[in-house]
C-alpha positions as CSV (number, residue, x, y, z in Angstrom):
1,M,0.0,0.0,0.0
2,S,1.3,3.5,-0.9
3,C,0.4,6.5,1.1
4,P,0.6,9.8,-0.8
5,V,2.0,12.8,1.1
6,K,-1.3,14.7,1.0
7,R,-3.1,11.9,2.7
8,V,-0.4,11.5,5.4
9,A,-0.6,15.3,6.1
10,A,-4.3,15.1,6.4
11,T,-4.0,12.2,8.9
12,V,-1.6,14.2,11.1
13,A,-3.8,17.3,11.1
14,L,-6.9,15.4,12.1
15,L,-5.0,13.5,14.9
16,R,-3.8,16.8,16.3
17,V,-7.4,17.9,16.6
18,N,-8.4,14.6,18.1
19,K,-5.7,14.9,20.9
20,K,-7.9,17.6,22.5
21,D,-10.4,14.8,23.3
22,K,-8.0,12.6,25.1
23,K,-8.6,11.6,28.7
24,G,-6.1,10.1,31.0
25,G,-3.5,9.8,28.3
26,V,-5.9,7.8,26.1
27,I,-6.9,9.0,22.6
28,S,-10.7,8.9,22.3
29,S,-12.2,7.4,19.1
30,L,-14.3,10.3,18.0
31,L,-13.1,10.9,14.4
32,I,-15.5,9.8,11.7
33,T,-14.1,11.3,8.5
34,P,-12.1,8.8,6.4
35,V,-8.5,9.9,6.0
36,N,-7.2,7.1,3.9
37,E,-9.5,4.5,2.5
38,D,-6.9,1.9,2.1
39,A,-5.7,2.4,5.7
40,Q,-9.3,2.2,6.9
41,Q,-9.9,-1.1,5.2
42,I,-6.6,-2.5,6.5
43,S,-7.4,-1.3,10.1
44,Q,-10.8,-3.0,10.0
45,Q,-9.2,-6.3,9.0
46,L,-6.6,-6.0,11.8
47,L,-9.3,-5.5,14.4
48,C,-11.7,-8.2,13.0
49,L,-9.4,-10.9,11.7
50,G,-6.1,-9.9,13.4
51,S,-4.3,-9.5,10.0
52,N,-4.8,-8.1,6.5
53,H,-2.9,-11.0,5.0
54,P,-5.2,-13.0,2.7
55,R,-3.9,-16.2,4.3
56,R,-5.5,-15.3,7.6
57,R,-8.9,-15.0,6.1
58,N,-8.5,-18.3,4.2
59,E,-7.2,-20.2,7.3
60,Y,-10.2,-19.2,9.4
61,L,-12.7,-20.0,6.7
62,A,-11.0,-23.4,6.2
63,G,-10.9,-24.0,10.0
64,N,-7.1,-24.7,9.8
65,L,-6.0,-22.6,12.7
66,V,-5.4,-24.9,15.7
67,P,-5.8,-23.5,19.2
68,P,-2.7,-23.5,21.4
69,S,-2.3,-26.5,23.7
70,V,-2.8,-26.4,27.4
71,E,1.0,-26.6,27.8
72,V,1.5,-23.5,25.7
73,L,-1.0,-21.5,27.6
74,K,0.5,-22.6,30.9
75,W,4.0,-21.6,29.7
76,L,2.8,-18.1,28.7
77,K,1.0,-17.7,32.0
78,D,3.9,-18.8,34.1
79,S,6.7,-17.1,32.3
80,S,5.2,-14.0,30.7
81,G,3.8,-11.9,33.5
82,N,0.6,-13.9,33.9
83,V,-0.6,-13.1,30.4
84,A,-2.6,-16.0,29.0
85,F,-3.5,-16.1,25.3
86,L,-6.6,-18.0,24.5
87,Y,-8.6,-19.0,21.4
88,V,-12.3,-19.0,22.2
89,V,-14.8,-20.9,20.1
90,T,-17.3,-18.0,20.1
91,W,-14.5,-15.7,18.9
92,L,-13.6,-17.9,16.0
93,R,-17.3,-18.2,15.0
94,Y,-17.6,-14.5,15.2
95,I,-14.6,-14.0,12.9
96,K,-15.9,-16.6,10.4
97,N,-19.3,-14.9,10.3
98,Q,-17.8,-11.5,9.7
99,V,-15.7,-12.8,6.8
100,L,-18.7,-14.7,5.2
101,R,-20.9,-11.6,5.4
102,K,-18.0,-9.4,4.3
103,T,-19.1,-6.7,6.8
104,W,-16.0,-4.6,7.4
105,S,-17.9,-1.6,8.8
106,H,-19.5,-1.2,12.2
107,I,-17.5,-3.9,13.7
108,T,-18.4,-4.8,17.3
109,L,-15.6,-6.7,19.0
110,P,-16.3,-9.1,21.9
111,F,-13.5,-7.6,24.0
112,R,-11.6,-4.4,24.6
113,S,-7.9,-3.8,25.4
114,S,-5.4,-1.2,26.1
115,T,-2.2,-2.5,24.5
116,L,-1.9,-3.2,20.7
117,F,0.8,-5.6,19.6
118,L,1.2,-4.8,15.9
119,A,3.5,-6.9,13.8
120,Y,4.5,-5.0,10.7
121,G,6.3,-6.4,7.7
122,D,6.6,-9.5,5.6
123,S,4.6,-12.7,5.8
124,H,6.4,-13.9,8.9
125,A,4.5,-11.2,10.8
126,E,1.2,-12.9,10.0
127,F,2.3,-16.2,11.6
128,L,3.7,-14.4,14.7
129,S,0.4,-12.7,15.3
130,R,-1.6,-15.9,15.4
131,V,-1.4,-15.6,19.2
132,I,-4.8,-13.9,19.8
133,S,-5.4,-12.4,23.2
134,V,-8.8,-12.1,24.7
135,D,-7.8,-10.8,28.1
136,S,-8.4,-7.2,29.2
137,S,-4.9,-5.9,28.4
138,S,-3.9,-6.6,24.8
139,H,-4.8,-7.2,21.2
140,V,-2.5,-8.8,18.7
141,A,-2.6,-8.1,14.9
142,S,-0.3,-8.1,11.9
143,Y,-0.1,-5.4,9.2
144,W,1.2,-7.3,6.2
145,A,3.1,-4.9,3.9
146,G,3.6,-7.5,1.2
147,P,7.0,-9.3,0.6
148,I,8.8,-6.2,1.9
149,L,12.6,-6.2,2.1
150,A,14.6,-4.8,5.0
151,N,16.1,-2.5,2.4
152,S,12.6,-1.3,1.4
153,Y,11.6,-0.9,5.0
154,S,14.7,1.3,5.5
155,F,14.4,3.5,2.5
156,R,10.9,3.4,1.0
157,E,9.4,6.9,1.7
158,S,5.9,5.6,2.3
159,V,6.6,3.3,5.2
160,M,6.2,5.7,8.0
161,G,3.1,7.3,6.4
162,D,1.6,3.8,5.9
163,I,2.1,2.8,9.5
164,N,0.9,6.1,10.9
165,S,-2.2,6.1,8.7
166,V,-3.2,2.5,9.7
167,F,-2.7,3.1,13.4
168,A,-4.7,6.3,13.1
169,E,-7.6,4.3,11.7
170,V,-7.2,1.6,14.3
171,I,-7.6,4.0,17.2
172,K,-10.8,5.5,15.8
173,N,-12.4,2.1,16.5
174,R,-10.5,1.0,19.6
175,T,-8.7,2.8,22.4
176,F,-5.2,1.8,23.2
177,R,-2.8,3.2,25.8
178,R,0.2,1.4,24.4
179,L,1.6,0.3,21.1
180,V,4.2,-2.4,20.7
181,L,5.3,-2.3,17.1
182,I,7.0,-5.6,16.0
183,I,9.2,-5.3,12.9
184,S,9.5,-8.4,10.8
185,V,11.8,-7.8,7.8
186,G,15.1,-9.2,6.5
187,E,14.4,-12.8,5.6
188,I,13.9,-12.1,1.9
189,D,17.0,-9.9,1.8
190,I,19.1,-12.7,3.2
191,R,17.4,-15.4,1.1
192,S,17.3,-13.8,-2.3
193,H,19.3,-10.5,-2.4
194,S,22.5,-10.7,-0.4
195,W,24.3,-13.1,-2.8
196,V,23.4,-10.8,-5.7
197,Q,24.5,-7.6,-4.0
198,V,27.8,-9.1,-2.8
199,N,28.8,-11.6,-5.4
200,L,27.2,-10.4,-8.6
201,H,26.8,-6.6,-8.5
202,K,29.8,-6.3,-6.2
203,N,28.1,-3.4,-4.4
204,Y,29.7,-4.6,-1.1
205,A,33.2,-5.8,-0.4
206,D,32.0,-8.8,1.6
207,V,29.1,-10.3,3.6
208,D,30.0,-8.3,6.7
209,T,29.9,-5.0,4.9
210,Y,26.5,-5.9,3.4
211,A,25.1,-7.0,6.7
212,K,26.4,-3.9,8.5
213,S,24.6,-1.7,5.9
214,L,21.4,-3.7,6.2
215,A,21.4,-3.4,10.0
216,F,22.2,0.4,9.9
217,G,19.3,1.0,7.5
218,V,16.8,-1.0,9.6
219,M,17.9,0.7,12.8
220,S,17.8,4.2,11.3
221,R,14.2,3.7,10.0
222,T,13.2,2.2,13.4
223,K,14.5,5.2,15.3
224,S,12.5,7.5,12.9
225,L,9.4,5.4,13.4
226,M,9.8,5.7,17.2
227,D,10.1,9.5,17.0
228,S,7.2,9.8,14.6
229,L,4.7,7.6,16.5
230,S,5.7,9.1,19.9
231,A,5.2,12.6,18.5
232,E,1.9,12.0,16.8
233,F,0.0,9.7,19.2
234,A,-0.7,9.9,22.9
235,V,0.4,6.4,23.5
236,D,3.4,4.6,25.1
237,V,5.4,3.2,22.2
238,S,7.9,0.3,22.1
239,I,9.4,-1.2,19.0
240,V,10.9,-4.7,18.8
241,I,12.8,-6.0,15.8
242,M,12.5,-9.8,15.1
243,E,15.4,-12.0,14.1
244,P,14.9,-13.3,10.6
245,T,14.6,-17.0,9.8
246,T,17.0,-18.8,7.4
247,P,15.3,-21.4,5.2
248,G,17.4,-24.6,5.1
249,S,15.3,-27.3,3.5
250,R,14.5,-25.6,0.2
251,V,16.4,-26.0,-3.2
252,Y,18.9,-23.2,-3.5
253,F,20.8,-21.7,-6.4
254,E,24.3,-20.2,-6.7
255,P,24.2,-18.1,-9.9
256,A,27.6,-17.0,-11.2
257,T,26.3,-14.2,-13.4
258,I,23.3,-11.8,-13.6
259,E,22.0,-13.8,-16.5
260,E,21.9,-17.0,-14.4
261,Y,20.2,-15.1,-11.6
262,R,17.5,-13.9,-14.0
263,E,16.9,-17.5,-15.0
264,C,16.4,-18.3,-11.3
265,L,13.8,-15.6,-11.0
266,Q,11.9,-17.3,-13.9
267,Q,11.6,-20.4,-11.7
268,Q,10.8,-18.7,-8.4
269,E,9.8,-15.2,-7.5
270,Y,12.0,-15.1,-4.4
271,P,14.4,-18.0,-4.9
272,V,16.8,-19.2,-2.3
273,I,20.2,-17.9,-3.4
274,G,23.4,-19.2,-1.8
275,N,23.9,-22.3,0.3
276,T,22.8,-22.6,3.9
277,E,26.2,-21.8,5.4
278,Y,26.4,-18.6,3.3
279,R,23.0,-17.4,4.3
280,V,23.4,-18.3,8.0
281,D,26.7,-16.2,7.9
282,V,24.8,-13.3,6.5
283,K,22.0,-13.5,9.1
284,N,24.5,-13.9,11.9
285,A,26.5,-10.9,10.7
286,Y,23.3,-8.8,10.4
287,M,22.2,-9.8,13.9
288,L,25.6,-8.9,15.4
289,H,25.6,-5.4,13.9
290,L,21.9,-4.9,14.8
291,K,22.5,-5.9,18.4
292,S,25.3,-3.4,18.6
293,L,23.2,-0.6,17.2
294,V,20.2,-1.5,19.5
295,S,22.4,-1.5,22.6
296,K,23.3,2.1,22.0
297,S,19.7,3.2,21.2
298,D,16.5,4.1,23.0
299,K,15.7,1.5,25.7
300,K,12.3,1.0,24.1
301,I,13.8,-0.3,20.9
302,K,14.6,-4.0,21.4
303,I,15.8,-6.9,19.3
304,I,14.3,-10.3,19.7
305,E,16.2,-13.5,19.1
306,L,14.0,-16.4,18.2
307,Y,13.4,-19.4,20.4
308,K,16.5,-21.6,20.1
309,E,14.5,-24.6,19.0
310,C,13.5,-22.8,15.9
311,F,16.9,-23.5,14.5
312,S,18.8,-26.7,13.6
313,A,22.4,-27.3,14.4
314,N,23.6,-25.6,11.2
315,G,21.7,-22.4,12.0
316,S,18.9,-22.9,9.5
317,L,15.2,-23.2,10.3
318,S,14.5,-26.5,12.0
319,V,12.0,-29.1,10.7
320,S,10.1,-29.0,14.0
321,A,9.6,-25.3,13.7
322,S,8.2,-25.1,10.2
323,S,5.8,-27.0,8.0
324,D,6.8,-25.0,4.8
325,G,10.6,-24.6,5.3
326,C,10.3,-20.8,5.5
327,H,7.9,-19.6,8.2
328,I,7.7,-20.6,11.9
329,T,4.4,-22.4,12.0
330,N,4.8,-24.5,15.1
331,T,2.2,-23.2,17.6
332,E,4.3,-23.6,20.7
333,Y,7.3,-21.9,19.1
334,I,5.1,-19.0,18.0
335,A,3.9,-18.7,21.6
336,R,7.4,-18.8,23.0
337,N,8.6,-16.2,20.6
338,F,5.7,-14.0,21.6
339,G,6.6,-14.5,25.2
340,K,10.1,-13.1,24.4
341,I,8.4,-10.0,23.0
342,I,6.4,-9.6,26.2
343,H,9.5,-9.9,28.4
344,A,11.4,-7.4,26.3
345,V,8.7,-4.7,26.4
346,N,8.2,-5.3,30.1
347,A,11.9,-4.7,30.6
348,A,11.7,-1.6,28.6
349,G,9.0,-0.2,30.9
350,C,5.9,-0.8,28.7
351,K,4.0,-3.2,30.9
352,N,0.9,-4.7,29.5
């Protein structure tokens, strides 16, 4: 989704007016005039389905989403500040009915909350947000931005406007005191683009130089997002950056020329380029530089390392973690990763 400058400016202007209506640090949901129709539609899907990714709608309709086990719920309750995440039959029926009727307006939700956990980025964000909370303190959703690269997240002009516009629409329908923005980017860069940039285009001297540049771009954009969201919304903002996965079980290519790379693209839109060892080295170098940058930054910007069982001995995504070789689909692992997010934001002073 693109967000023209005029629309972003209109959003900011209306939000400044709305701040006069806040009570106790909470923005009241009084605005009615649509600011950005695309953002409005996305926000309604985030509130109703928990994600704007088409996979989420299809999974609910097919009945493929499996509730977390009792063990997962117990782990979350015991280790994550007594926050239990539940799937409720009536909630699932409600979502299914909303989808079948295609009623995106006048949504009445069965619960209210004060903290929004919003995962933004690539398709990994949709899986991460499959932990749905029905307690009184939080709501989990994912804003899918398409197959977005870390490089696009860092330099695409519309990113901040898109996020601000969608959040502005969300708070017209729900009141949140806190926003935890979860950034999920980097997997596609490491899987499909690092080899091309380093070995074919020769834009970087080596893997470490490429990874350092990638980490610097992600951190710079994240700092800008923190400043923008904190300035425009009367909410407590924390941002966490997720560790990317590294597919290990898929067929990979090692093109020696640009022409060979183009042939790879004809076979797959986002092919796995480079062997597992190479891609794990890129991911590790990226994480090392990102950790260093985060350690010197605002305490409310955190980096989340994925649950150790998500990876096999060689550093690639484990078979137990994924059913498709790319995304973390294991319900327990998703819950454990989300528990890490909760711990991080609690340590940063944003308690849910």
